[in-house]
TIKOLZA-704777 format. One record per residue (C-alpha): x, y negated, z negated; residue in three letters. Coordinates in steps of 0.2 Angstrom, whole numbers, padded with zeros to 4 digits, always signed. Each point is the difference from the previous one (the first is absolute). Layout:
BEGIN
XYZala ...
This chain:
BEGIN
-0068-0461-0775met +0014+0003+0013ala -0008-0001+0018asn +0008+0017+0004his -0012+0009-0012val -0017+0004+0008ala -0008+0008-0016val +0005-0001-0018lys -0008+0010-0014ile +0003-0004-0018glu -0005+0011-0015gly -0016+0007+0010leu -0011+0010-0012thr -0017+0008+0004lys -0011+0011-0012asn -0016+0009+0004phe -0013+0004-0013ala -0007+0017-0001thr -0014+0007-0011asp +0011+0003-0015asp +0017-0008+0004ser +0010-0012+0011glu +0011+0006+0014val +0016-0010+0003gln +0001+0000+0019ala +0014-0012+0002ile +0012-0004-0015arg +0009-0017+0002ser +0009+0003+0017ile +0010-0013+0008ser +0008-0001+0018phe +0003-0011+0015glu -0002+0003+0019ile +0011-0009+0011arg -0007-0009+0016asn -0002+0013+0014gly +0003+0015-0010ala -0009+0016+0000phe -0002+0004-0018phe -0008+0017-0005thr -0008+0005-0017leu +0003+0019-0001leu -0008+0012-0013gly -0012+0013-0004pro -0019-0003-0002ser -0004-0010-0015gly +0017-0008-0002cys -0007-0018+0003gly +0006-0004+0017lys -0017-0003+0008ser -0005-0010-0015thr +0016-0011+0002thr -0005-0003+0019leu -0018-0004-0005arg +0006-0013-0012cys +0011-0008+0014val -0015+0000+0011ala -0011-0008-0013gly -0012+0015-0001leu +0005+0003-0018glu +0002-0013-0014tyr +0016+0005-0011pro -0001-0001-0019asp +0017-0008+0000asp +0014-0006+0012gly +0002-0012+0015asp +0000+0003+0019val +0007-0012+0012tyr -0002+0002+0019ile +0013-0012+0007gly +0001-0015-0011asp -0018+0001-0005glu -0006+0007-0017leu -0015+0011+0005val -0004+0008-0016val +0005-0004-0018ser -0011+0005-0015arg +0010-0011-0012leu -0002-0015+0011arg -0018+0004+0006asn +0005+0001+0018val -0009+0011+0013phe +0000-0003+0018val -0013+0010+0009pro +0005+0013+0013pro -0006-0009+0015tyr +0011-0015-0005gln +0016+0010+0000arg +0009+0002+0016asp -0001+0019+0000ile -0005+0014+0011gly -0007+0016-0008met -0002+0018+0004val -0006+0013-0013phe -0004+0018-0001gln -0018-0003+0005ser -0002-0007+0017tyr -0011-0015-0005ala -0005-0004+0019ile -0016-0007+0005trp -0012+0013+0008pro -0011-0013+0009his +0015-0007+0009met +0010+0007+0015ser +0019+0004-0001val +0004-0017+0008phe -0012-0010-0012glu +0008+0009-0015asn +0017-0005+0005val -0004-0017+0005ala -0010-0005-0015phe +0015-0006-0011pro +0005-0012+0015leu -0018-0007+0001thr +0000-0004-0019gln +0017-0010+0000met +0000-0018-0005lys +0008-0005+0016val -0011+0005+0015lys +0008+0013+0011val -0004-0001+0019pro -0010+0014+0007lys +0013+0005+0012arg +0013+0001-0014ala -0011+0010-0010ile -0002+0013+0014arg +0018+0001+0003asp +0005+0002-0018lys -0014+0014-0002val +0005+0009+0015leu +0018+0000-0004arg -0002+0007-0018val -0013+0013+0006leu +0014+0006+0012glu +0012+0001-0014leu -0011+0011-0010val -0005+0011+0015gln -0018-0006+0001leu +0002-0008+0017gln -0015+0002+0011gly -0012+0003-0015leu -0003-0019-0003glu -0018+0001+0005asn -0004+0016-0010arg -0012-0001-0015pro +0012+0002-0015ser -0011+0014-0008pro +0004+0011+0016leu +0018+0000-0004leu +0009+0015-0008ser +0006-0001-0018gly +0018-0003+0006gly -0006-0013+0012gln -0010-0009-0013gln +0016-0001-0011gln +0010-0007+0015arg -0014-0013+0003leu +0002-0006-0018ala +0018-0002+0002leu -0002-0009+0017ala -0012-0012-0009arg +0013-0004-0014ala +0014-0003+0012leu -0009-0011+0013val +0001-0016-0009ala +0019+0003-0004glu -0002-0004-0019pro +0014-0005-0012lys -0003+0015-0010leu -0006+0017+0006leu -0007+0012-0014leu -0001+0018+0005leu -0007+0014-0011asp +0003+0017+0008glu -0005-0007+0017pro +0006+0016+0010leu -0008+0013-0011ser -0014+0005+0013asn +0012+0001+0015leu +0006+0017+0007asp +0018+0004-0003ala +0006-0005+0017lys -0009-0016+0001leu +0005-0004-0018arg +0018+0002+0004glu -0002-0012+0015glu -0009-0013-0010met +0013+0000-0014arg +0013-0007+0012met -0012-0011+0010glu -0007-0008-0016leu +0018-0003-0006val +0005-0007+0017glu -0015-0012+0000leu +0002-0007-0017thr +0018-0003+0003arg -0002-0008+0017arg -0014-0012-0007leu +0010-0002-0017his -0015+0005-0010ile +0004+0004-0018thr -0008+0017-0004thr -0006+0008-0017leu -0003+0018+0004tyr -0007+0013-0012val +0002+0019+0002thr +0003+0016-0008his +0009+0007+0015asp +0019+0000-0004gln +0005+0003+0019leu -0011-0015+0005glu +0008-0011-0013ala +0018+0005+0004leu -0003-0002+0019ala -0009-0017+0000met +0006-0010-0015ser +0013-0013-0003asp -0003+0002-0019val -0008+0014-0009val -0007-0002-0018ala -0004+0017-0008ile -0014-0001-0012met -0005+0011-0014arg -0014-0003-0013ala -0002-0018+0003gly +0019-0004+0000lys +0013-0002+0013ile +0013+0014-0003glu +0012-0005+0014gln +0002-0014+0013ile +0012+0000+0015gly +0002+0004+0018asn -0005+0017+0006pro +0017+0007+0000lys +0003-0005-0018glu -0017+0008-0004ala +0005+0016+0007tyr +0018+0002-0003thr +0002-0009-0017ser -0016+0003-0010pro +0001-0008-0017gln -0013+0011-0009thr -0005+0019+0001arg -0017-0006+0006phe +0008-0010+0014ala +0011+0015+0005ala -0014+0012+0000glu -0014-0011+0008phe +0011-0006+0015val +0004+0015+0010gly +0005+0017-0007thr +0014+0002-0013thr +0008+0013-0011asn +0001-0004-0018ile +0014+0008-0011ile +0000-0004-0019glu +0016-0001-0009gly +0011-0009-0013arg +0015-0011+0003ile +0016+0009-0004leu +0012-0015+0005ala -0001-0017+0007asn +0015-0011-0001ser +0015-0007+0009ser +0010+0015-0006ser -0014+0013+0002ala -0010-0001+0016pro -0019+0002-0001gly -0005+0018-0004cys -0017+0006-0006val -0004+0017-0008gln -0014+0009+0008thr -0008+0018-0001ile +0010+0003+0016his +0017-0005-0008gly +0010-0017+0000pro -0005-0011+0015leu +0012-0013+0004his -0008-0017+0007cys +0001-0018-0002asp -0008-0006-0016val -0006-0018-0003pro +0012-0009-0012ser -0014-0003-0013asp -0003+0019-0003phe +0010+0008-0014his +0006+0017-0005glu -0014+0010-0008gly -0014-0009+0009asp -0014+0010+0008asn -0002-0003+0018val -0008+0006+0016ile +0009+0002+0017ile -0010-0003+0016thr +0005+0008+0016leu -0008-0002+0017arg -0003+0016+0010pro +0010-0006+0016glu +0015-0004-0011asn +0003+0019-0005ile +0010+0011+0011gly -0003+0019+0003ile +0014+0012+0004val +0000+0019+0000lys +0017+0002-0008glu +0008-0009-0015tyr +0006-0017+0006pro +0018-0005+0000gly -0002-0019+0000gln +0011-0010-0012pro -0008-0002-0017leu +0001-0019+0001asp -0014+0001+0013phe -0012+0012-0009leu -0010-0004-0015gly -0004+0019-0002ile -0002+0016+0010val -0016+0010-0004leu -0003+0018+0005glu -0019+0003+0005gly -0012+0011+0009lys -0011-0006+0015val -0018+0001-0005glu -0007-0011+0015ile +0007-0006+0016ala -0015-0009+0009ala +0003-0006+0018phe -0005-0018+0001met +0006-0004+0018gly +0015-0012-0004asp +0005+0009-0016phe -0002+0015-0011leu -0009-0003-0016asp +0008+0012-0012cys -0003+0005-0018arg +0015+0008-0008ile -0001+0008-0017arg +0015-0004-0012val -0002+0009-0016lys -0018-0005-0006asp +0000-0016+0010gln -0006-0002+0018pro +0009-0012+0011phe -0007-0009+0016arg +0013-0001+0014val -0002-0006+0018lys +0012+0007+0013val +0002+0000+0019his -0014+0011+0009pro +0014+0010+0008ser +0007+0006-0016phe -0005+0018-0003ser -0007+0005-0017leu -0008+0016-0006thr -0013+0002-0014ile +0010+0007-0015gly +0017-0004+0007glu +0013-0006-0012arg +0007-0017+0004val +0011-0014-0008tyr -0006-0018-0002leu +0013-0014+0001arg -0005-0015-0010val +0011-0015+0004pro +0004-0012-0014lys -0006-0016+0009lys -0017+0008+0003ser -0004+0001-0018cys -0010-0014-0009thr +0001+0000-0019val -0015-0007-0009leu -0007-0002-0017gln -0012+0014-0005thr -0016-0011-0002arg 
């Protein structure tokens, strides 16, 4: 395997038996993580993301497939290979804190260093522990018994313990879930900065779309045990490949329709309940195909009089009525009713809107993504 790949997963499958059936938690997924990358598995509860991480960690034994960490095959059902977790060069933080209550904060963090094959000098252990405690904002608490920490502090302690040995691979399952909003935002950037500075490859699991977009180099969107889409955060948000990906990552508007035209002589056009919508249609779509159009709220313009922009800029102009205009600080979160369909729209907070007011929505061609109906 090429040395630029830190993790390689091939055909990973995991089933769980229930009283009357079998649940397919992971359905033959494959992907690679490059050295030093921050790779996130994003999806709703029950999609298989945590099970995937646990297979990489060695806490679950898959029913099929291979897992490599670096050049080492660490698990393969077919080849009867299974490297136990303690022999994999990994650090782990899961949703449960899993800290030792009989140890102090310092002792919890220092423990991985005391178990290393190569003996680490006591002074080096102290320096490493104090540095990582400062990173997670637990400085000054090194002598406190771990049970006397708050829930958020215990989560940060678990993160410090995983980072202190600077592992080859860091596995994180919702590690920031118990932090308050302000600290969580700070820790996002600090965690990313640390993993990049130390060049630690990270496999991160979350259901939080904002977290995934803000922290990741690569996002894999999971649904029902499969990967729906994989790419960088901008691709995940601006170029969804399925309806599920479009609706799960952020907020989107969905317009159903049928392709009227799509050729070199007839530019893309989709018939919708709001009339013909001119937009860029992929070349593999044909006249008569049923499709959906996804449209992000921030890409829709609101004006109070019928717009006079050139038609080649607009996909469609819609007349609607303001139902909600909620002030969110840096934007207005609006719901505009067009016929029987509500549209979510984000506009600048200085824009004045009144409930019940008639407005026009400007939908640019370039902001429309045409997808299959599945």
